[in-house]
PyMOL Python script that loads the backbone (N, CA, C, O; Angstrom):
from pymol import cmd

cmd.read_pdbstr("""\
ATOM      1  N   MET A   1      12.261  -6.568  -8.645  1.00  0.00           N
ATOM      2  CA  MET A   1      11.787  -7.066  -7.372  1.00  0.00           C
ATOM      3  C   MET A   1      11.822  -5.919  -6.360  1.00  0.00           C
ATOM      4  O   MET A   1      12.766  -5.129  -6.336  1.00  0.00           O
ATOM      5  N   SER A   2      10.792  -5.838  -5.535  1.00  0.00           N
ATOM      6  CA  SER A   2      10.706  -4.760  -4.559  1.00  0.00           C
ATOM      7  C   SER A   2      11.573  -5.055  -3.337  1.00  0.00           C
ATOM      8  O   SER A   2      12.047  -6.175  -3.145  1.00  0.00           O
ATOM      9  N   PHE A   3      11.764  -4.040  -2.532  1.00  0.00           N
ATOM     10  CA  PHE A   3      12.530  -4.181  -1.296  1.00  0.00           C
ATOM     11  C   PHE A   3      11.933  -5.271  -0.406  1.00  0.00           C
ATOM     12  O   PHE A   3      12.661  -6.097   0.146  1.00  0.00           O
ATOM     13  N   ILE A   4      10.616  -5.269  -0.272  1.00  0.00           N
ATOM     14  CA  ILE A   4       9.949  -6.257   0.579  1.00  0.00           C
ATOM     15  C   ILE A   4      10.182  -7.665   0.044  1.00  0.00           C
ATOM     16  O   ILE A   4      10.494  -8.575   0.811  1.00  0.00           O
ATOM     17  N   GLU A   5      10.033  -7.851  -1.270  1.00  0.00           N
ATOM     18  CA  GLU A   5      10.264  -9.171  -1.853  1.00  0.00           C
ATOM     19  C   GLU A   5      11.704  -9.618  -1.650  1.00  0.00           C
ATOM     20  O   GLU A   5      11.960 -10.780  -1.335  1.00  0.00           O
ATOM     21  N   ASP A   6      12.645  -8.696  -1.830  1.00  0.00           N
ATOM     22  CA  ASP A   6      14.058  -9.012  -1.595  1.00  0.00           C
ATOM     23  C   ASP A   6      14.292  -9.444  -0.146  1.00  0.00           C
ATOM     24  O   ASP A   6      15.003 -10.416   0.110  1.00  0.00           O
ATOM     25  N   THR A   7      13.698  -8.726   0.789  1.00  0.00           N
ATOM     26  CA  THR A   7      13.861  -9.030   2.208  1.00  0.00           C
ATOM     27  C   THR A   7      13.260 -10.389   2.555  1.00  0.00           C
ATOM     28  O   THR A   7      13.885 -11.180   3.261  1.00  0.00           O
ATOM     29  N   LEU A   8      12.045 -10.668   2.061  1.00  0.00           N
ATOM     30  CA  LEU A   8      11.424 -11.969   2.315  1.00  0.00           C
ATOM     31  C   LEU A   8      12.260 -13.109   1.747  1.00  0.00           C
ATOM     32  O   LEU A   8      12.387 -14.168   2.363  1.00  0.00           O
ATOM     33  N   LYS A   9      12.830 -12.880   0.566  1.00  0.00           N
ATOM     34  CA  LYS A   9      13.662 -13.904  -0.051  1.00  0.00           C
ATOM     35  C   LYS A   9      14.914 -14.167   0.797  1.00  0.00           C
ATOM     36  O   LYS A   9      15.292 -15.317   1.016  1.00  0.00           O
ATOM     37  N   LEU A  10      15.554 -13.087   1.271  1.00  0.00           N
ATOM     38  CA  LEU A  10      16.743 -13.239   2.114  1.00  0.00           C
ATOM     39  C   LEU A  10      16.436 -13.976   3.410  1.00  0.00           C
ATOM     40  O   LEU A  10      17.273 -14.721   3.920  1.00  0.00           O
ATOM     41  N   LEU A  11      15.237 -13.769   3.939  1.00  0.00           N
ATOM     42  CA  LEU A  11      14.831 -14.420   5.180  1.00  0.00           C
ATOM     43  C   LEU A  11      14.272 -15.823   4.951  1.00  0.00           C
ATOM     44  O   LEU A  11      13.945 -16.533   5.902  1.00  0.00           O
ATOM     45  N   GLY A  12      14.164 -16.216   3.678  1.00  0.00           N
ATOM     46  CA  GLY A  12      13.620 -17.529   3.360  1.00  0.00           C
ATOM     47  C   GLY A  12      12.121 -17.616   3.512  1.00  0.00           C
ATOM     48  O   GLY A  12      11.580 -18.709   3.681  1.00  0.00           O
ATOM     49  N   LEU A  13      11.436 -16.484   3.454  1.00  0.00           N
ATOM     50  CA  LEU A  13       9.985 -16.458   3.654  1.00  0.00           C
ATOM     51  C   LEU A  13       9.187 -16.271   2.369  1.00  0.00           C
ATOM     52  O   LEU A  13       7.957 -16.267   2.415  1.00  0.00           O
ATOM     53  N   SER A  14       9.840 -16.119   1.239  1.00  0.00           N
ATOM     54  CA  SER A  14       9.120 -15.822   0.011  1.00  0.00           C
ATOM     55  C   SER A  14       8.199 -16.961  -0.413  1.00  0.00           C
ATOM     56  O   SER A  14       7.153 -16.713  -1.013  1.00  0.00           O
ATOM     57  N   GLU A  15       8.565 -18.189  -0.115  1.00  0.00           N
ATOM     58  CA  GLU A  15       7.740 -19.333  -0.495  1.00  0.00           C
ATOM     59  C   GLU A  15       6.479 -19.455   0.356  1.00  0.00           C
ATOM     60  O   GLU A  15       5.464 -19.972  -0.110  1.00  0.00           O
ATOM     61  N   ILE A  16       6.537 -18.985   1.589  1.00  0.00           N
ATOM     62  CA  ILE A  16       5.380 -19.131   2.479  1.00  0.00           C
ATOM     63  C   ILE A  16       4.557 -17.852   2.589  1.00  0.00           C
ATOM     64  O   ILE A  16       3.605 -17.795   3.367  1.00  0.00           O
ATOM     65  N   ALA A  17       4.909 -16.835   1.825  1.00  0.00           N
ATOM     66  CA  ALA A  17       4.202 -15.560   1.938  1.00  0.00           C
ATOM     67  C   ALA A  17       3.704 -15.069   0.576  1.00  0.00           C
ATOM     68  O   ALA A  17       4.026 -13.951   0.176  1.00  0.00           O
ATOM     69  N   PRO A  18       2.916 -15.893  -0.150  1.00  0.00           N
ATOM     70  CA  PRO A  18       2.394 -15.400  -1.427  1.00  0.00           C
ATOM     71  C   PRO A  18       1.332 -14.327  -1.171  1.00  0.00           C
ATOM     72  O   PRO A  18       0.629 -14.375  -0.161  1.00  0.00           O
ATOM     73  N   TYR A  19       1.219 -13.373  -2.074  1.00  0.00           N
ATOM     74  CA  TYR A  19       0.248 -12.306  -1.883  1.00  0.00           C
ATOM     75  C   TYR A  19      -0.092 -11.668  -3.226  1.00  0.00           C
ATOM     76  O   TYR A  19       0.705 -11.698  -4.164  1.00  0.00           O
ATOM     77  N   SER A  20      -1.284 -11.092  -3.300  1.00  0.00           N
ATOM     78  CA  SER A  20      -1.640 -10.306  -4.480  1.00  0.00           C
ATOM     79  C   SER A  20      -1.383  -8.829  -4.210  1.00  0.00           C
ATOM     80  O   SER A  20      -1.195  -8.037  -5.133  1.00  0.00           O
ATOM     81  N   HIS A  21      -1.379  -8.475  -2.930  1.00  0.00           N
ATOM     82  CA  HIS A  21      -1.052  -7.105  -2.530  1.00  0.00           C
ATOM     83  C   HIS A  21      -0.543  -7.152  -1.085  1.00  0.00           C
ATOM     84  O   HIS A  21      -0.731  -8.132  -0.364  1.00  0.00           O
ATOM     85  N   ARG A  22       0.095  -6.074  -0.703  1.00  0.00           N
ATOM     86  CA  ARG A  22       0.649  -5.990   0.650  1.00  0.00           C
ATOM     87  C   ARG A  22       0.550  -4.541   1.111  1.00  0.00           C
ATOM     88  O   ARG A  22       0.754  -3.608   0.333  1.00  0.00           O
ATOM     89  N   ILE A  23       0.231  -4.372   2.399  1.00  0.00           N
ATOM     90  CA  ILE A  23       0.154  -3.054   3.013  1.00  0.00           C
ATOM     91  C   ILE A  23       1.135  -3.033   4.186  1.00  0.00           C
ATOM     92  O   ILE A  23       1.055  -3.864   5.090  1.00  0.00           O
ATOM     93  N   THR A  24       2.053  -2.080   4.156  1.00  0.00           N
ATOM     94  CA  THR A  24       2.988  -1.915   5.260  1.00  0.00           C
ATOM     95  C   THR A  24       2.741  -0.534   5.854  1.00  0.00           C
ATOM     96  O   THR A  24       2.911   0.480   5.178  1.00  0.00           O
ATOM     97  N   LEU A  25       2.338  -0.500   7.124  1.00  0.00           N
ATOM     98  CA  LEU A  25       2.112   0.768   7.807  1.00  0.00           C
ATOM     99  C   LEU A  25       3.354   1.146   8.591  1.00  0.00           C
ATOM    100  O   LEU A  25       3.990   0.297   9.215  1.00  0.00           O
ATOM    101  N   TYR A  26       3.689   2.406   8.556  1.00  0.00           N
ATOM    102  CA  TYR A  26       4.814   2.940   9.317  1.00  0.00           C
ATOM    103  C   TYR A  26       4.242   3.817  10.409  1.00  0.00           C
ATOM    104  O   TYR A  26       4.173   5.040  10.289  1.00  0.00           O
ATOM    105  N   GLY A  27       3.829   3.145  11.495  1.00  0.00           N
ATOM    106  CA  GLY A  27       3.122   3.853  12.553  1.00  0.00           C
ATOM    107  C   GLY A  27       1.853   4.455  11.971  1.00  0.00           C
ATOM    108  O   GLY A  27       1.153   3.806  11.194  1.00  0.00           O
ATOM    109  N   LYS A  28       1.561   5.674  12.338  1.00  0.00           N
ATOM    110  CA  LYS A  28       0.437   6.396  11.756  1.00  0.00           C
ATOM    111  C   LYS A  28       0.912   7.423  10.737  1.00  0.00           C
ATOM    112  O   LYS A  28       0.122   8.234  10.253  1.00  0.00           O
ATOM    113  N   SER A  29       2.211   7.391  10.409  1.00  0.00           N
ATOM    114  CA  SER A  29       2.815   8.447   9.587  1.00  0.00           C
ATOM    115  C   SER A  29       2.922   8.131   8.112  1.00  0.00           C
ATOM    116  O   SER A  29       3.266   9.012   7.325  1.00  0.00           O
ATOM    117  N   GLY A  30       2.640   6.908   7.712  1.00  0.00           N
ATOM    118  CA  GLY A  30       2.766   6.595   6.298  1.00  0.00           C
ATOM    119  C   GLY A  30       2.489   5.139   6.019  1.00  0.00           C
ATOM    120  O   GLY A  30       2.271   4.341   6.930  1.00  0.00           O
ATOM    121  N   ALA A  31       2.501   4.802   4.725  1.00  0.00           N
ATOM    122  CA  ALA A  31       2.227   3.431   4.312  1.00  0.00           C
ATOM    123  C   ALA A  31       2.873   3.160   2.967  1.00  0.00           C
ATOM    124  O   ALA A  31       3.079   4.069   2.163  1.00  0.00           O
ATOM    125  N   LEU A  32       3.186   1.903   2.738  1.00  0.00           N
ATOM    126  CA  LEU A  32       3.635   1.426   1.444  1.00  0.00           C
ATOM    127  C   LEU A  32       2.640   0.355   1.025  1.00  0.00           C
ATOM    128  O   LEU A  32       2.395  -0.599   1.763  1.00  0.00           O
ATOM    129  N   ILE A  33       2.071   0.517  -0.160  1.00  0.00           N
ATOM    130  CA  ILE A  33       1.091  -0.431  -0.670  1.00  0.00           C
ATOM    131  C   ILE A  33       1.633  -1.017  -1.957  1.00  0.00           C
ATOM    132  O   ILE A  33       1.999  -0.287  -2.878  1.00  0.00           O
ATOM    133  N   GLU A  34       1.685  -2.345  -2.015  1.00  0.00           N
ATOM    134  CA  GLU A  34       2.168  -3.044  -3.196  1.00  0.00           C
ATOM    135  C   GLU A  34       1.015  -3.816  -3.829  1.00  0.00           C
ATOM    136  O   GLU A  34       0.099  -4.252  -3.131  1.00  0.00           O
ATOM    137  N   GLY A  35       1.059  -3.984  -5.127  1.00  0.00           N
ATOM    138  CA  GLY A  35       0.019  -4.708  -5.857  1.00  0.00           C
ATOM    139  C   GLY A  35      -1.099  -3.805  -6.338  1.00  0.00           C
ATOM    140  O   GLY A  35      -2.202  -4.276  -6.618  1.00  0.00           O
ATOM    141  N   VAL A  36      -0.827  -2.512  -6.437  1.00  0.00           N
ATOM    142  CA  VAL A  36      -1.828  -1.537  -6.874  1.00  0.00           C
ATOM    143  C   VAL A  36      -1.964  -1.584  -8.389  1.00  0.00           C
ATOM    144  O   VAL A  36      -0.976  -1.491  -9.118  1.00  0.00           O
ATOM    145  N   LYS A  37      -3.198  -1.729  -8.850  1.00  0.00           N
ATOM    146  CA  LYS A  37      -3.475  -1.687 -10.283  1.00  0.00           C
ATOM    147  C   LYS A  37      -3.749  -0.248 -10.741  1.00  0.00           C
ATOM    148  O   LYS A  37      -3.344   0.159 -11.830  1.00  0.00           O
ATOM    149  N   LYS A  38      -4.453   0.518  -9.876  1.00  0.00           N
ATOM    150  CA  LYS A  38      -4.869   1.874 -10.255  1.00  0.00           C
ATOM    151  C   LYS A  38      -5.299   2.640  -9.007  1.00  0.00           C
ATOM    152  O   LYS A  38      -5.846   2.053  -8.073  1.00  0.00           O
ATOM    153  N   ILE A  39      -5.053   3.940  -8.990  1.00  0.00           N
ATOM    154  CA  ILE A  39      -5.592   4.826  -7.956  1.00  0.00           C
ATOM    155  C   ILE A  39      -6.930   5.329  -8.491  1.00  0.00           C
ATOM    156  O   ILE A  39      -6.975   5.947  -9.555  1.00  0.00           O
ATOM    157  N   THR A  40      -8.014   5.073  -7.769  1.00  0.00           N
ATOM    158  CA  THR A  40      -9.338   5.462  -8.253  1.00  0.00           C
ATOM    159  C   THR A  40      -9.885   6.728  -7.593  1.00  0.00           C
ATOM    160  O   THR A  40     -10.695   7.434  -8.193  1.00  0.00           O
ATOM    161  N   VAL A  41      -9.453   7.021  -6.369  1.00  0.00           N
ATOM    162  CA  VAL A  41      -9.870   8.233  -5.651  1.00  0.00           C
ATOM    163  C   VAL A  41      -8.652   8.762  -4.915  1.00  0.00           C
ATOM    164  O   VAL A  41      -7.913   8.001  -4.291  1.00  0.00           O
ATOM    165  N   TYR A  42      -8.446  10.082  -4.993  1.00  0.00           N
ATOM    166  CA  TYR A  42      -7.317  10.667  -4.271  1.00  0.00           C
ATOM    167  C   TYR A  42      -7.689  12.033  -3.724  1.00  0.00           C
ATOM    168  O   TYR A  42      -8.015  12.950  -4.477  1.00  0.00           O
ATOM    169  N   SER A  43      -7.636  12.158  -2.401  1.00  0.00           N
ATOM    170  CA  SER A  43      -7.774  13.451  -1.736  1.00  0.00           C
ATOM    171  C   SER A  43      -6.879  13.409  -0.504  1.00  0.00           C
ATOM    172  O   SER A  43      -6.268  12.380  -0.216  1.00  0.00           O
ATOM    173  N   GLN A  44      -6.797  14.517   0.221  1.00  0.00           N
ATOM    174  CA  GLN A  44      -5.958  14.564   1.415  1.00  0.00           C
ATOM    175  C   GLN A  44      -6.481  13.679   2.543  1.00  0.00           C
ATOM    176  O   GLN A  44      -5.749  13.349   3.477  1.00  0.00           O
ATOM    177  N   ASN A  45      -7.776  13.293   2.445  1.00  0.00           N
ATOM    178  CA  ASN A  45      -8.396  12.506   3.510  1.00  0.00           C
ATOM    179  C   ASN A  45      -8.740  11.076   3.116  1.00  0.00           C
ATOM    180  O   ASN A  45      -9.085  10.260   3.970  1.00  0.00           O
ATOM    181  N   ARG A  46      -8.646  10.771   1.823  1.00  0.00           N
ATOM    182  CA  ARG A  46      -9.075   9.445   1.357  1.00  0.00           C
ATOM    183  C   ARG A  46      -8.355   9.092   0.060  1.00  0.00           C
ATOM    184  O   ARG A  46      -8.276   9.897  -0.868  1.00  0.00           O
ATOM    185  N   VAL A  47      -7.829   7.862   0.021  1.00  0.00           N
ATOM    186  CA  VAL A  47      -7.238   7.335  -1.205  1.00  0.00           C
ATOM    187  C   VAL A  47      -7.815   5.940  -1.406  1.00  0.00           C
ATOM    188  O   VAL A  47      -7.837   5.129  -0.480  1.00  0.00           O
ATOM    189  N   GLU A  48      -8.281   5.667  -2.622  1.00  0.00           N
ATOM    190  CA  GLU A  48      -8.798   4.345  -2.946  1.00  0.00           C
ATOM    191  C   GLU A  48      -7.960   3.751  -4.066  1.00  0.00           C
ATOM    192  O   GLU A  48      -7.608   4.419  -5.039  1.00  0.00           O
ATOM    193  N   PHE A  49      -7.652   2.463  -3.891  1.00  0.00           N
ATOM    194  CA  PHE A  49      -6.813   1.756  -4.843  1.00  0.00           C
ATOM    195  C   PHE A  49      -7.543   0.545  -5.385  1.00  0.00           C
ATOM    196  O   PHE A  49      -8.207  -0.174  -4.638  1.00  0.00           O
ATOM    197  N   LEU A  50      -7.423   0.319  -6.676  1.00  0.00           N
ATOM    198  CA  LEU A  50      -7.892  -0.921  -7.270  1.00  0.00           C
ATOM    199  C   LEU A  50      -6.767  -1.933  -7.107  1.00  0.00           C
ATOM    200  O   LEU A  50      -5.662  -1.743  -7.614  1.00  0.00           O
ATOM    201  N   ILE A  51      -7.066  -3.006  -6.396  1.00  0.00           N
ATOM    202  CA  ILE A  51      -6.116  -4.099  -6.241  1.00  0.00           C
ATOM    203  C   ILE A  51      -6.817  -5.341  -6.774  1.00  0.00           C
ATOM    204  O   ILE A  51      -8.003  -5.285  -7.101  1.00  0.00           O
ATOM    205  N   LYS A  52      -6.126  -6.426  -6.865  1.00  0.00           N
ATOM    206  CA  LYS A  52      -6.712  -7.640  -7.430  1.00  0.00           C
ATOM    207  C   LYS A  52      -7.981  -8.034  -6.677  1.00  0.00           C
ATOM    208  O   LYS A  52      -7.924  -8.440  -5.517  1.00  0.00           O
ATOM    209  N   GLY A  53      -9.125  -7.909  -7.349  1.00  0.00           N
ATOM    210  CA  GLY A  53     -10.388  -8.367  -6.799  1.00  0.00           C
ATOM    211  C   GLY A  53     -11.054  -7.479  -5.768  1.00  0.00           C
ATOM    212  O   GLY A  53     -12.062  -7.883  -5.188  1.00  0.00           O
ATOM    213  N   SER A  54     -10.530  -6.273  -5.511  1.00  0.00           N
ATOM    214  CA  SER A  54     -11.108  -5.455  -4.454  1.00  0.00           C
ATOM    215  C   SER A  54     -10.679  -3.989  -4.584  1.00  0.00           C
ATOM    216  O   SER A  54      -9.841  -3.629  -5.411  1.00  0.00           O
ATOM    217  N   ILE A  55     -11.281  -3.175  -3.742  1.00  0.00           N
ATOM    218  CA  ILE A  55     -10.892  -1.774  -3.590  1.00  0.00           C
ATOM    219  C   ILE A  55     -10.333  -1.618  -2.177  1.00  0.00           C
ATOM    220  O   ILE A  55     -10.983  -1.984  -1.198  1.00  0.00           O
ATOM    221  N   LEU A  56      -9.132  -1.075  -2.082  1.00  0.00           N
ATOM    222  CA  LEU A  56      -8.501  -0.798  -0.795  1.00  0.00           C
ATOM    223  C   LEU A  56      -8.686   0.687  -0.502  1.00  0.00           C
ATOM    224  O   LEU A  56      -8.373   1.528  -1.345  1.00  0.00           O
ATOM    225  N   VAL A  57      -9.193   1.015   0.689  1.00  0.00           N
ATOM    226  CA  VAL A  57      -9.451   2.394   1.088  1.00  0.00           C
ATOM    227  C   VAL A  57      -8.517   2.766   2.235  1.00  0.00           C
ATOM    228  O   VAL A  57      -8.454   2.063   3.244  1.00  0.00           O
ATOM    229  N   VAL A  58      -7.792   3.873   2.077  1.00  0.00           N
ATOM    230  CA  VAL A  58      -6.933   4.402   3.137  1.00  0.00           C
ATOM    231  C   VAL A  58      -7.499   5.759   3.541  1.00  0.00           C
ATOM    232  O   VAL A  58      -7.670   6.640   2.699  1.00  0.00           O
ATOM    233  N   LEU A  59      -7.786   5.925   4.819  1.00  0.00           N
ATOM    234  CA  LEU A  59      -8.314   7.181   5.347  1.00  0.00           C
ATOM    235  C   LEU A  59      -7.251   7.857   6.196  1.00  0.00           C
ATOM    236  O   LEU A  59      -6.401   7.197   6.793  1.00  0.00           O
ATOM    237  N   GLY A  60      -7.312   9.188   6.240  1.00  0.00           N
ATOM    238  CA  GLY A  60      -6.350   9.897   7.066  1.00  0.00           C
ATOM    239  C   GLY A  60      -6.473  11.398   6.947  1.00  0.00           C
ATOM    240  O   GLY A  60      -7.504  11.925   6.530  1.00  0.00           O
ATOM    241  N   GLU A  61      -5.405  12.076   7.318  1.00  0.00           N
ATOM    242  CA  GLU A  61      -5.340  13.537   7.270  1.00  0.00           C
ATOM    243  C   GLU A  61      -4.036  13.939   6.600  1.00  0.00           C
ATOM    244  O   GLU A  61      -2.972  13.420   6.938  1.00  0.00           O
ATOM    245  N   GLY A  62      -4.118  14.843   5.672  1.00  0.00           N
ATOM    246  CA  GLY A  62      -2.919  15.333   5.000  1.00  0.00           C
ATOM    247  C   GLY A  62      -2.185  14.264   4.207  1.00  0.00           C
ATOM    248  O   GLY A  62      -0.957  14.288   4.120  1.00  0.00           O
ATOM    249  N   ILE A  63      -2.920  13.336   3.635  1.00  0.00           N
ATOM    250  CA  ILE A  63      -2.297  12.242   2.890  1.00  0.00           C
ATOM    251  C   ILE A  63      -1.695  12.775   1.588  1.00  0.00           C
ATOM    252  O   ILE A  63      -2.334  13.518   0.844  1.00  0.00           O
ATOM    253  N   LYS A  64      -0.453  12.375   1.338  1.00  0.00           N
ATOM    254  CA  LYS A  64       0.240  12.720   0.097  1.00  0.00           C
ATOM    255  C   LYS A  64       0.823  11.454  -0.503  1.00  0.00           C
ATOM    256  O   LYS A  64       1.316  10.585   0.216  1.00  0.00           O
ATOM    257  N   ILE A  65       0.764  11.352  -1.818  1.00  0.00           N
ATOM    258  CA  ILE A  65       1.401  10.249  -2.522  1.00  0.00           C
ATOM    259  C   ILE A  65       2.828  10.688  -2.818  1.00  0.00           C
ATOM    260  O   ILE A  65       3.047  11.680  -3.513  1.00  0.00           O
ATOM    261  N   THR A  66       3.798   9.947  -2.291  1.00  0.00           N
ATOM    262  CA  THR A  66       5.195  10.312  -2.500  1.00  0.00           C
ATOM    263  C   THR A  66       5.875   9.436  -3.542  1.00  0.00           C
ATOM    264  O   THR A  66       6.946   9.774  -4.045  1.00  0.00           O
ATOM    265  N   LYS A  67       5.245   8.306  -3.864  1.00  0.00           N
ATOM    266  CA  LYS A  67       5.756   7.440  -4.925  1.00  0.00           C
ATOM    267  C   LYS A  67       4.591   6.702  -5.544  1.00  0.00           C
ATOM    268  O   LYS A  67       3.695   6.238  -4.838  1.00  0.00           O
ATOM    269  N   TYR A  68       4.598   6.590  -6.884  1.00  0.00           N
ATOM    270  CA  TYR A  68       3.577   5.824  -7.576  1.00  0.00           C
ATOM    271  C   TYR A  68       4.192   5.258  -8.838  1.00  0.00           C
ATOM    272  O   TYR A  68       4.544   6.005  -9.751  1.00  0.00           O
ATOM    273  N   GLY A  69       4.321   3.971  -8.895  1.00  0.00           N
ATOM    274  CA  GLY A  69       4.853   3.321 -10.083  1.00  0.00           C
ATOM    275  C   GLY A  69       5.164   1.869  -9.824  1.00  0.00           C
ATOM    276  O   GLY A  69       5.414   1.466  -8.688  1.00  0.00           O
ATOM    277  N   GLU A  70       5.149   1.085 -10.882  1.00  0.00           N
ATOM    278  CA  GLU A  70       5.470  -0.346 -10.814  1.00  0.00           C
ATOM    279  C   GLU A  70       4.620  -1.074  -9.785  1.00  0.00           C
ATOM    280  O   GLU A  70       5.100  -1.998  -9.129  1.00  0.00           O
ATOM    281  N   GLY A  71       3.359  -0.668  -9.636  1.00  0.00           N
ATOM    282  CA  GLY A  71       2.447  -1.335  -8.716  1.00  0.00           C
ATOM    283  C   GLY A  71       2.633  -0.976  -7.263  1.00  0.00           C
ATOM    284  O   GLY A  71       2.006  -1.582  -6.394  1.00  0.00           O
ATOM    285  N   GLU A  72       3.488   0.003  -6.975  1.00  0.00           N
ATOM    286  CA  GLU A  72       3.738   0.412  -5.598  1.00  0.00           C
ATOM    287  C   GLU A  72       3.328   1.870  -5.390  1.00  0.00           C
ATOM    288  O   GLU A  72       3.508   2.719  -6.263  1.00  0.00           O
ATOM    289  N   VAL A  73       2.778   2.130  -4.218  1.00  0.00           N
ATOM    290  CA  VAL A  73       2.409   3.491  -3.830  1.00  0.00           C
ATOM    291  C   VAL A  73       2.916   3.728  -2.418  1.00  0.00           C
ATOM    292  O   VAL A  73       2.687   2.914  -1.523  1.00  0.00           O
ATOM    293  N   ALA A  74       3.606   4.848  -2.220  1.00  0.00           N
ATOM    294  CA  ALA A  74       4.038   5.259  -0.888  1.00  0.00           C
ATOM    295  C   ALA A  74       3.226   6.479  -0.482  1.00  0.00           C
ATOM    296  O   ALA A  74       3.074   7.422  -1.258  1.00  0.00           O
ATOM    297  N   LEU A  75       2.708   6.453   0.734  1.00  0.00           N
ATOM    298  CA  LEU A  75       1.897   7.550   1.268  1.00  0.00           C
ATOM    299  C   LEU A  75       2.550   8.123   2.514  1.00  0.00           C
ATOM    300  O   LEU A  75       3.166   7.398   3.295  1.00  0.00           O
ATOM    301  N   THR A  76       2.412   9.422   2.690  1.00  0.00           N
ATOM    302  CA  THR A  76       2.778  10.061   3.951  1.00  0.00           C
ATOM    303  C   THR A  76       1.542  10.810   4.449  1.00  0.00           C
ATOM    304  O   THR A  76       0.620  11.081   3.679  1.00  0.00           O
ATOM    305  N   GLY A  77       1.530  11.135   5.707  1.00  0.00           N
ATOM    306  CA  GLY A  77       0.396  11.800   6.324  1.00  0.00           C
ATOM    307  C   GLY A  77      -0.083  10.955   7.480  1.00  0.00           C
ATOM    308  O   GLY A  77       0.452   9.875   7.732  1.00  0.00           O
ATOM    309  N   LYS A  78      -1.092  11.442   8.188  1.00  0.00           N
ATOM    310  CA  LYS A  78      -1.636  10.716   9.335  1.00  0.00           C
ATOM    311  C   LYS A  78      -2.644   9.685   8.824  1.00  0.00           C
ATOM    312  O   LYS A  78      -3.709  10.049   8.325  1.00  0.00           O
ATOM    313  N   ILE A  79      -2.305   8.399   8.949  1.00  0.00           N
ATOM    314  CA  ILE A  79      -3.172   7.317   8.526  1.00  0.00           C
ATOM    315  C   ILE A  79      -4.091   6.958   9.692  1.00  0.00           C
ATOM    316  O   ILE A  79      -3.623   6.616  10.778  1.00  0.00           O
ATOM    317  N   THR A  80      -5.412   7.039   9.457  1.00  0.00           N
ATOM    318  CA  THR A  80      -6.355   6.749  10.528  1.00  0.00           C
ATOM    319  C   THR A  80      -7.149   5.470  10.297  1.00  0.00           C
ATOM    320  O   THR A  80      -7.785   4.965  11.222  1.00  0.00           O
ATOM    321  N   GLY A  81      -7.122   4.939   9.080  1.00  0.00           N
ATOM    322  CA  GLY A  81      -7.859   3.712   8.823  1.00  0.00           C
ATOM    323  C   GLY A  81      -7.529   3.089   7.482  1.00  0.00           C
ATOM    324  O   GLY A  81      -7.164   3.776   6.528  1.00  0.00           O
ATOM    325  N   VAL A  82      -7.664   1.784   7.429  1.00  0.00           N
ATOM    326  CA  VAL A  82      -7.472   1.023   6.195  1.00  0.00           C
ATOM    327  C   VAL A  82      -8.599   0.000   6.142  1.00  0.00           C
ATOM    328  O   VAL A  82      -8.841  -0.716   7.114  1.00  0.00           O
ATOM    329  N   SER A  83      -9.295  -0.069   4.994  1.00  0.00           N
ATOM    330  CA  SER A  83     -10.386  -1.044   4.862  1.00  0.00           C
ATOM    331  C   SER A  83     -10.536  -1.455   3.399  1.00  0.00           C
ATOM    332  O   SER A  83      -9.904  -0.893   2.505  1.00  0.00           O
ATOM    333  N   TYR A  84     -11.391  -2.453   3.186  1.00  0.00           N
ATOM    334  CA  TYR A  84     -11.698  -2.927   1.837  1.00  0.00           C
ATOM    335  C   TYR A  84     -13.163  -2.660   1.555  1.00  0.00           C
ATOM    336  O   TYR A  84     -14.005  -2.710   2.452  1.00  0.00           O
ATOM    337  N   SER A  85     -13.455  -2.376   0.289  1.00  0.00           N
ATOM    338  CA  SER A  85     -14.870  -2.230  -0.093  1.00  0.00           C
ATOM    339  C   SER A  85     -15.119  -2.974  -1.375  1.00  0.00           C
ATOM    340  O   SER A  85     -16.243  -2.982  -1.876  1.00  0.00           O
TER     341      SER A  85
END
""", "prot")
cmd.dss("prot")
cmd.show_as("cartoon", "prot")
cmd.util.cbc("prot")
cmd.orient("prot")
């Protein structure tokens, strides 16, 4: 179980917060994305993720992947946009 799932469970919110993926932004300095099936595009300015039923696009500057595994990806760098395609 991930940190976020553990926290939601402790707060009693796990039953009301079902999700196939989750995006947590840390200001403009980074992000944690859960529910990632595959990274399909990776550059310093753009990362695309295959998630259930969609492609998640993260745009920015100097983006680095600092963690990738178990369906979770942590990014650092200046995040300027998040969208679906």
